C-alpha positions in Angstrom: 13.6 28.9 3.2 13.6 25.7 5.0 11.7 23.0 3.3 9.9 20.4 5.2 11.2 16.8 4.2 7.5 14.9 3.2 6.3 12.1 5.8 7.4 8.6 4.8 3.8 7.5 5.7 0.9 9.7 4.6 -1.2 11.6 6.4 -4.4 10.0 6.8 -2.1 6.4 7.9 -0.2 8.8 10.5 -4.0 9.4 11.5 -6.0 6.5 11.3 -2.5 4.6 13.5 -2.6 7.4 16.1 -6.3 6.9 16.7 -6.0 2.8 16.7 -3.2 3.8 19.2 -5.1 6.2 21.3 -7.7 3.8 21.5 -6.2 1.5 22.7 -4.4 3.5 25.5 -7.6 4.5 26.7 -9.0 1.0 27.0 -6.2 -0.2 28.7 -6.6 2.9 31.7 -10.1 2.0 31.6 -9.8 -1.2 32.6 -7.7 -0.3 35.2 -9.5 1.8 36.7 -11.9 -0.1 36.8 -9.9 -3.1 38.3 -8.9 -0.6 41.2 -12.4 0.6 41.6 -13.6 -3.3 41.7 -10.6 -4.0 44.2 -12.0 -0.7 46.4 -15.5 -1.9 46.8 -17.6 -4.1 45.2 -21.8 -5.1 45.4 -22.6 -9.2 45.0 -23.7 -8.3 41.5 -20.3 -6.8 40.9 -21.8 -3.6 40.9 -19.2 -0.7 42.7 -19.8 2.6 44.0 -17.0 3.6 42.9 -15.9 3.9 39.3 -13.7 6.9 37.8 -14.0 5.0 34.5 -16.7 6.5 33.1 -15.2 9.9 34.2 -11.6 9.1 32.2 -14.2 8.2 29.3 -16.2 11.1 29.5 -13.2 13.0 29.3 -11.4 11.6 26.4 -14.3 11.8 24.6 -15.1 15.5 24.8 -11.4 16.0 24.3 -10.8 13.8 21.5 -13.4 13.7 19.8 -16.7 10.7 18.8 -13.5 8.3 17.6 -11.8 7.4 20.4 -16.0 6.1 21.8 -14.1 2.6 20.3 -11.9 2.9 23.4 -14.5 3.0 25.4 -16.1 0.1 23.7 -13.5 -2.2 23.8 -12.2 -0.8 27.8 -16.0 -1.0 28.9 -15.9 -4.7 27.3 -12.5 -5.9 29.2 -13.9 -4.7 32.4 -17.2 -6.2 32.5 -15.3 -9.0 30.2 -14.0 -10.2 33.7 -16.0 -9.4 35.6 -19.6 -11.2 34.7 -17.7 -14.0 32.3 -19.0 -17.5 33.2 -16.1 -20.1 32.2 -17.7 -23.1 33.5 -17.9 -24.1 28.8 -17.5 -22.6 25.8 -21.1 -21.5 25.2 -21.7 -20.4 28.5 -19.1 -18.1 27.7 -20.3 -16.7 24.3 -23.8 -16.9 26.7 -22.1 -14.8 28.8 -20.3 -12.0 26.6 -23.5 -11.0 25.3 -24.8 -9.2 28.5 -21.3 -8.0 28.6 -21.1 -6.4 24.6 -24.7 -5.0 25.9 -22.9 -3.3 28.8 -20.5 -2.0 26.6 -22.7 -0.4 23.9 -24.7 0.6 26.7 -21.6 2.5 28.1 -20.6 3.6 25.1 -23.7 5.6 23.9 -24.4 6.7 26.9 -20.8 8.7 27.1 -21.6 10.0 23.7 -24.7 10.7 24.1 -23.6 13.3 27.0 -20.9 14.8 25.0 -23.1 15.2 21.5 -25.9 17.3 23.9 -23.0 19.4 25.8 -21.4 20.3 22.5 -24.5 21.0 21.2 -25.4 23.4 24.0 -22.5 24.8 24.4 -21.3 25.4 21.0 -18.4 23.3 20.9 -16.9 25.9 23.4 -14.3 24.7 26.8 -17.5 23.8 28.9 -16.0 24.8 32.4 -15.5 28.7 31.8 -18.5 29.9 31.8 -21.1 28.8 35.0 -24.2 28.3 32.4 -21.7 25.7 30.7 -20.5 24.1 34.4 -24.9 23.2 34.9 -25.1 21.8 31.4 -21.7 19.8 31.4 -23.1 18.7 35.0 -27.0 18.0 33.9 -26.4 16.3 30.0 -22.7 14.8 30.7 -22.8 14.1 34.5 -26.3 12.4 34.7 -28.4 12.2 31.6 -25.3 10.2 30.7 -25.0 8.2 33.1 -28.7 7.3 33.6 -28.0 5.7 30.0 -25.5 3.5 30.9 -26.9 2.7 33.8 -30.7 1.7 32.2 -28.7 0.0 29.9 -26.5 -2.4 31.7 -28.5 -2.8 34.7 -30.9 -4.4 31.9 -28.6 -6.2 30.4 -27.5 -7.9 33.7 -31.4 -8.7 34.8 -31.6 -10.3 31.4 -29.1 -12.6 31.7 -30.3 -13.2 35.4 -27.0 -11.6 37.0 -29.5 -9.5 39.1 -32.7 -9.8 39.9 -35.4 -7.6 38.8 -36.2 -7.0 42.2 -33.5 -5.4 42.9 -32.9 -3.3 39.8 -33.5 0.3 41.2 -31.2 -0.3 44.1 -28.4 -1.4 41.4 -29.9 0.8 39.3 -28.8 3.8 41.7 -25.9 2.3 42.6 -24.5 2.4 39.1 -26.2 5.7 38.4 -24.2 7.5 41.6 -20.8 6.0 40.7 -20.6 7.1 37.5 -21.9 10.4 38.0 -19.1 10.7 40.6 -17.0 9.4 38.6 -17.8 12.0 35.7 -18.1 15.3 38.6 -14.8 14.1 39.9 -12.2 12.5 37.4 -13.8 14.7 34.2 -12.9 18.6 35.1 -9.8 17.7 35.8 -8.8 16.2 32.4 -11.1 18.8 30.5 -9.3 21.5 32.9 -5.7 20.3 32.4 -6.0 19.6 29.1 -7.3 23.2 28.4 -4.3 24.0 30.4 -2.0 22.6 28.0 -3.7 23.9 25.1 -3.5 27.5 25.8 -0.8 28.3 28.6 2.5 29.3 26.6 4.2 30.8 29.8 6.1 28.4 31.6 5.2 27.2 34.7 6.3 30.1 37.9 4.6 32.5 35.4 1.1 30.4 35.2 1.4 29.9 39.1 1.4 34.2 39.0 -0.9 34.3 36.8 -3.8 32.2 38.2 -4.1 35.3 41.6 -7.4 36.7 40.7 -7.3 39.3 42.7 -6.9 43.1 41.2 -4.1 43.7 43.6 -2.3 41.0 42.1 -2.5 42.2 38.3 -1.7 45.7 39.8 1.7 44.4 41.3 2.7 43.6 37.4 3.3 47.6 37.3 6.2 47.7 39.7 8.0 44.6 39.1 10.7 46.5 38.2 11.8 46.1 41.6 14.0 43.2 42.5 13.1 42.2 45.8 9.0 42.5 45.1 9.7 39.7 42.2 11.7 37.3 44.7 9.1 37.9 47.3 6.6 37.0 45.2 8.2 33.8 43.5 8.4 32.4 46.9 4.8 32.9 47.5 4.1 31.4 44.5 6.4 28.5 45.2 5.6 27.8 48.9 1.9 28.9 49.0 0.6 25.7 47.3 2.9 24.0 49.0 1.2 25.2 52.3 -2.0 24.9 50.9 -1.2 21.1 50.2 -0.2 20.5 53.5 -3.4 21.6 55.1 -5.4 20.1 53.1 -3.8 16.8 53.8 -3.5 17.4 57.3 -7.1 18.4 57.5 -8.3 14.9 55.5 -5.7 12.6 57.9 -7.9 14.2 60.7 -10.7 14.4 59.4 -10.8 10.5 58.0 -7.5 8.8 60.2 -8.0 10.4 63.9 -12.3 10.1 63.7 -13.2 13.8 64.1 -15.9 15.4 61.7 -14.3 18.2 60.0 -14.9 17.1 56.8 -16.3 20.6 55.9 -13.1 21.9 56.8 -12.1 21.3 53.4 -14.2 23.6 51.5 -12.4 26.9 52.4 -9.1 25.0 51.6 -10.2 24.0 48.3 -12.0 28.2 47.9 -8.2 29.0 49.0 -7.2 26.7 45.7 -9.7 28.3 43.3 -9.0 31.7 43.9 -5.2 31.2 43.9 -4.3 27.7 41.5 -7.2 28.4 39.1 -9.6 25.9 38.1 -6.2 23.3 37.2 -5.3 23.3 40.5 -8.7 23.2 42.6 -9.6 20.2 40.3 -6.4 18.3 40.8 -6.7 18.9 44.6 -10.4 17.8 44.7 -9.3 14.3 43.1 -6.9 13.9 45.4 -8.9 15.0 48.5 -12.0 12.3 46.9 -9.2 9.8 46.4 -7.8 9.7 50.3 -11.1 10.0 51.3 -12.6 6.8 49.5 -9.7 5.1 50.6 -10.2 5.9 54.1 -13.6 5.3 54.3 -12.6 1.7 52.5 -10.9 1.0 55.5 -13.7 2.1 58.5 -12.0 5.4 58.9 -14.0 8.9 58.5 -17.1 10.3 59.2 -19.3 9.0 56.2 -18.4 5.0 57.8 -21.5 3.3 58.5 -21.9 -1.2 58.3 -22.6 -1.1 55.0 -19.6 -0.3 52.9 -21.0 0.3 49.8 -23.6 2.8 51.6 -21.1 4.6 53.0 -18.8 5.6 49.9 -22.1 6.5 48.2 -22.8 9.3 50.7 -19.3 10.1 51.1 -19.4 10.5 46.8 -22.7 12.9 47.6 -20.3 14.9 50.0 -17.5 15.1 47.4 -20.3 15.9 44.7 -21.1 18.9 45.9 -17.6 19.6 47.0 -17.3 19.4 43.2 -20.3 21.4 42.2 -18.8 24.5 44.4 -15.6 24.6 42.9 -16.4 23.7 39.1 -18.8 26.7 39.7 -16.6 29.3 41.7 -13.7 28.5 39.3 -16.4 29.7 36.5 -17.2 32.5 38.2 -13.3 33.3 38.6 -13.0 32.5 35.2 -15.3 35.0 33.3 -15.0 37.5 36.1 -10.6 37.5 34.2 -11.3 37.3 30.4 -10.9 41.3 30.1 -6.9 41.1 32.3 -6.8 37.9 30.3 -6.5 40.1 27.5 -4.4 42.7 28.5 -2.2 40.1 29.6 -2.2 39.2 25.7 -1.3 42.7 24.9 1.6 43.0 27.2 2.2 39.4 25.8 2.2 40.0 22.5 4.3 43.6 22.6 7.1 40.8 24.4 7.3 38.8 21.0 7.2 41.4 19.5 11.1 42.9 21.0 12.4 39.2 21.0 11.2 39.2 16.9 15.3 39.7 16.2 16.3 36.6 18.2 13.7 34.7 16.8 15.4 35.7 13.0 18.9 35.1 14.8 17.4 31.8 15.9 16.1 30.7 12.0 19.5 31.4 10.7 20.9 29.6 12.8 19.1 26.4 12.1 18.7 27.2 8.6 22.7 26.6 8.4 22.2 23.9 10.7 19.6 22.0 7.8 22.5 22.8 5.7 25.0 21.0 8.1 22.8 18.2 8.2 22.4 18.0 4.4 26.0 18.0 3.9 26.2 15.4 6.5 23.7 13.3 5.0 25.8 13.9 1.7 29.0 12.5 2.8 27.3 10.0 4.2 25.7 8.8 1.5 29.0 9.0 -0.7 30.8 6.7 1.8 28.2 4.7 1.3 28.2 4.5 -2.5 31.6 4.0 -2.3 31.8 1.2 -0.1 29.2 -0.3 -2.4 31.4 -0.2 -5.5 34.1 -1.5 -4.0 31.5 -4.4 -2.9 30.0 -4.9 -6.5 33.6 -4.5 -8.4 34.8 -6.9 -6.1 32.2 -9.4 -6.3 32.0 -9.1 -10.2 36.1 -9.7 -10.7 35.1 -12.6 -8.4 31.5 -13.6 -10.4 33.9 -13.6 -13.7 36.7 -15.8 -12.1 33.9 -18.4 -11.2 32.5 -18.1 -14.3 36.0 -18.4 -16.0 36.9 -21.2 -13.9 33.3 -22.9 -14.4 33.7 -22.8 -17.9 37.3 -24.2 -18.7 36.3 -27.1 -16.2 33.3 -27.9 -17.9 35.1 -28.8 -21.5 37.0 -31.0 -20.6 34.8 -32.3 -17.6 31.6 -32.3 -20.6 34.7 -34.7 -22.8 35.7 -37.4 -19.9 32.1 -37.0 -19.8 30.7 -37.9 -23.1 33.7 -40.4 -23.7 32.9 -42.6 -20.8 30.2 -44.0 -22.3 32.2 -45.2 -25.3 34.9 -46.6 -23.0 32.5 -48.2 -21.8 31.3 -50.1 -24.7 34.6 -50.9 -25.6 35.6 -52.5 -22.7 32.8 -54.3 -22.2 33.4 -55.6 -25.9 36.9 -56.7 -24.8 35.6 -58.3 -21.9 33.4 -60.5 -24.5 36.4 -61.0 -26.5 38.5 -62.4 -23.8 35.5 -64.4 -22.6 34.9 -66.1 -26.1 38.6 -66.4 -26.6 38.9 -68.9 -23.3 35.5 -70.4 -24.0 37.2 -71.4 -27.5 40.8 -72.2 -25.7 40.0 -73.0 -22.3 43.3 -74.5 -22.2 46.5 -72.1 -23.2 49.7 -72.3 -22.7 51.7 -73.3 -19.3 53.6 -69.5 -19.4 50.6 -67.9 -20.8 47.8 -69.5 -18.2 50.7 -68.4 -15.7 50.4 -64.7 -17.1 46.7 -64.5 -16.4 47.1 -65.8 -13.1 49.4 -63.0 -12.1 46.9 -60.1 -13.7 44.0 -61.1 -12.0 41.4 -61.4 -14.8 38.4 -62.3 -12.6 39.3 -59.6 -10.6 39.9 -57.1 -13.4 36.8 -57.9 -15.2 35.0 -57.1 -12.3 36.5 -54.0 -10.8 37.5 -52.6 -14.3 32.8 -51.7 -14.2 33.5 -50.5 -10.9 35.9 -47.8 -11.9 33.4 -46.7 -15.2 31.2 -46.1 -12.7 32.9 -44.7 -10.2 34.2 -42.0 -12.9 30.8 -42.1 -14.4 29.5 -40.6 -10.4 32.3 -38.1 -10.3 31.6 -36.7 -13.5 28.2 -35.7 -13.1 29.2 -34.6 -9.5 31.9 -32.6 -11.2 28.6 -31.1 -13.9 26.5 -29.9 -11.3 29.0 -28.2 -9.1 30.1 -26.1 -12.4 25.9 -26.1 -12.9 25.9 -24.5 -9.5 28.8 -21.8 -9.7 27.2 -20.7 -13.2 24.1 -20.2 -11.7 26.0 -18.7 -9.0 27.7 -16.3 -11.1 24.7 -15.7 -13.5 27.4 -13.1 -15.4 25.4 -14.1 -19.3 22.3 -13.1 -17.9 20.5 -9.8 -18.3 20.7 -7.0 -15.1 16.9 -7.7 -14.5 15.2 -11.5 -15.0 12.7 -13.7 -13.9 14.3 -16.5 -12.1 13.6 -19.6 -9.6 15.4 -17.8 -6.7 15.1 -21.8 -5.3 17.9 -22.9 -8.0 19.7 -20.0 -6.8 19.6 -21.4 -3.2 19.8 -24.9 -4.3 23.0 -23.8 -5.9 24.5 -21.3 -3.4 23.7 -24.7 -1.0 25.9 -26.7 -3.7 28.7 -24.5 -3.5 28.5 -24.5 0.3 28.5 -28.8 1.0 32.0 -28.9 1.7 31.0 -26.5 5.5 28.1 -29.0 6.0 29.8 -32.3 5.8 30.3 -34.2 8.8 33.4 -33.4 10.3 36.1 -35.1 13.1 34.2 -33.0 15.6 30.6 -32.5 14.8 28.1 -34.6 12.8 27.2 -33.4 9.2 24.5 -29.7 9.3 20.9 -30.9 8.1 19.1 -28.1 5.8 15.7 -28.5 5.7 14.2 -26.9 3.2 10.4 -25.3 2.9 10.1 -24.7 0.2 6.2 -22.9 -1.2 4.6 -22.3 -4.3 6.6 -19.5 -5.8 6.2 -17.1 -8.6 9.3 -16.4 -10.7 11.3 -13.5 -8.9 12.0 -10.1 -11.7 15.6 -9.3 -10.0 19.6 -9.2 -10.0 19.9 -13.4 -10.0 23.4 -12.4 -9.1 23.7 -10.0 -6.1 20.7 -11.7 -4.9 22.6 -15.1 -4.9 25.3 -13.1 -2.8 22.9 -12.5 -0.3 21.9 -15.8 -0.2 25.5 -17.2 0.3 26.0 -14.2 3.0 23.0 -15.4 5.4 23.8 -19.3 5.1 27.6 -18.7 5.5 26.9 -16.6 8.7 24.2 -18.9 9.8 27.6 -21.7 9.8 29.3 -20.1 11.4 27.2 -19.5 14.6 26.2 -22.9 14.9 30.2 -23.9 14.4 30.5 -20.9 16.9 28.0 -23.2 19.0 29.4 -26.3 18.9 32.5 -24.9 21.2 32.9 -26.6 24.1 30.6 -29.4 23.4 30.9 -33.1 22.9 30.2 -34.8 19.3 27.9 -36.8 21.0 26.3 -33.8 22.6 26.2 -32.2 19.3 24.5 -35.7 17.8 21.4 -36.0 20.1 20.7 -31.7 19.0 21.7 -31.5 15.5 22.8 -28.4 14.3 19.8 -27.0 11.9 19.6 -24.6 9.3 15.9 -24.0 8.1 15.1 -22.7 4.7 11.3 -21.4 4.3 9.4 -19.6 1.1 6.1 -18.5 1.0 4.2 -16.2 -1.6 3.1 -13.0 1.0 0.9 -11.9 -1.5 0.6 -11.9 -5.3 3.2 -9.0 -5.2 5.3 -10.1 -2.5 7.5 -12.9 -1.7 9.9 -14.0 1.7 12.4 -15.7 2.5 13.9 -17.0 6.1 17.1 -18.4 7.0 17.2 -19.3 10.2 19.5 -21.4 12.4 19.9 -23.0 15.9 23.1 -21.6 17.0 24.0 -19.2 19.8 22.2 -16.1 18.7 22.5 -12.6 18.8 23.1 -10.3 22.2 20.2 -7.6 21.6 23.2 -5.3 21.9 24.6 -6.5 18.4 21.3 -7.0 16.8 21.3 -2.9 16.3 23.6 -2.7 14.7 24.3 -5.5 12.1 23.7 -4.0 9.3 25.8 -0.9 9.8 29.6 -0.6 7.7 32.1 -2.2 9.1 30.6 -4.0 11.9 32.1 -7.3 12.5 32.3 -9.7 16.0 34.2 -12.2 14.0 38.1 -12.2 14.5 40.4 -10.4 12.7 40.9 -11.9 8.9 37.7 -14.0 9.3 35.2 -11.1 8.1 35.0 -7.9 6.9 32.1 -6.2 8.4 30.5 -5.5 4.3 28.4 -8.8 4.2 25.5 -8.1 6.3 25.9 -4.3 4.9 26.2 -5.4 1.2 23.1 -7.7 1.5 20.9 -5.0 3.6 21.6 -2.9 0.3 21.1 -5.5 -2.6 17.4 -6.5 -0.9 16.3 -2.7 -0.2 18.1 -0.3 -2.6 18.5 -2.8 -5.8 15.1 -5.0 -4.8 12.9 -2.1 -3.2 12.5 -5.4 -0.1 13.4 -5.1 3.1 15.6 -7.3 4.9 15.6 -8.2 9.3 17.0 -10.0 11.7 15.1 -12.2 14.4 17.5 -13.5 16.8 16.7 -15.2 20.6 20.5 -15.4 22.6 21.4 -19.6 23.2 18.5 -20.4 21.1 18.8 -19.4 17.4 18.5 -16.3 14.7 16.5 -16.2 11.7 17.0 -13.4 8.5 14.4 -12.5 7.1 14.0 -11.2 3.4 11.2 -10.1 1.7 11.0 -8.9 -1.9 8.7 -7.8 -4.7 7.5 -10.4 -7.4 8.3 -7.5 -9.7 10.9 -5.2 -9.3 10.1 -1.7 -9.7 13.5 0.5 -9.2 17.1 -0.6 -9.6 19.2 1.1 -7.5 
């Protein structure tokens, strides 16, 4: 038995994310359709008689449920905000937002009320499959819902003085008829195609063959063994929709383009599509006819054209609404008549599925073998990565031991020198005081001694010895700092997990890299800007985390040096090479470290491969391709964090580390 892998994200989280995405997509579609509608025609009050967004909203709520009403609310708000906003001042903008919010709430309430009434009266059935349900859909969803929408919307415009109360009835009717026509035309397409996609399990050519509603077409199934008849039927299925579409487009072109009043000739064509293509095809064809007719009417063509464009569109949509009503009732009648035929076809389909049982079993066995093969491939990949980690860990462990040993051996003599410098300084000062006293009491030494003292330049020696001792003191302190940084970097004397200050590890890494940051003959010093936040002590493996800092900082220096190629010293000085190190506490158990530079950047096609093993863009001998790979493994697997890269070509690169304050697992 094939075991199903548990999803990365729990089902409730995925459901919430899916609903948010669905609502946003619906809002975007609603807004775009609203803009197109206003572009076609709009009254002086920004109320258009062409409003398909309401049909999209009603269809979405009926298909997906009330949760997508948030998308309707957002889409309506955005669509009306840009139409009725007053950007004179911030206060006027806020005030103009209030009626827009009221319109959005009215649209959402009307849509959800119409959908709820339809669901309740049809007992959650598909509302276009029965004639009675079709009328319920047209009345409850297509008329009652828009009444709420128009009433609330026009009232909000009137209260905000955008529409005079004397024009309330005219604007209300335009608003209502545009919503009704939008629902009549668009919603049936969404519902019928949604139902088709949900139920249909046959290839498209089989569906087309089954969509024929005549009894003779069903009887043809008994003689389907005839090859010639099957070929003829296939070509009829393919050619018939094309011919039907061509006739419809021809009639629409003649009626709306040439000025002949042949609009009602479309009704036989649509009835033909209802019988031959079923409800999805008929509703789609009706929508195409409506779209062409609206565009033609807007351009002043067709029998519905008058001096007032909005009046023309209202008359046109009344005509289209009558056609839609006819087609919906007809297709529902056909659907009721063919329920018995559907059950019989399902019985034949069940028999066909039974005959395919053996093939399904073979396919299942094949899938099991493929699953096992995939598992073996994943295991092999895991073993390879583990081997790489062991090699790198052993290498870094040996390097850390060597660094710690060198630091320890250097620390002893340096400590001895540093400790004795104080006494040496005191002794020399004493000798100088004694020499000064001698000169005071014996100001006239013999000529030979005086010549010897002149040759020694005693005054110069007295001042230079002090400077030498001071320089030696500074040098020993510098060596002690480097030794301490090496010990902090290696961390071999500490436990696997320990609460540490990661700022100390970053500073130690910078001390080790100081020779690469200093100015050279071809460039100024690389400046390091540290923006440290107040961080808690991090429970981590400090030594391995320091390796991550070393890899990222070394790569930043390499990127800066690469960006300097072909640039002059003055050019680099004008735009200094800079590395930014930022740390901050995200929450109580999460910290973030960002290391960024203003170097050459990384191309987008390379960013996705940065953390792959053995991938490197450096010349041979300068990189193994394991640095970033091991850094990613250390951060993600050893510390349960995350590491990613954000880069813009020719502007710079940023690496971001997120790790928990308290480690929960160690690989």
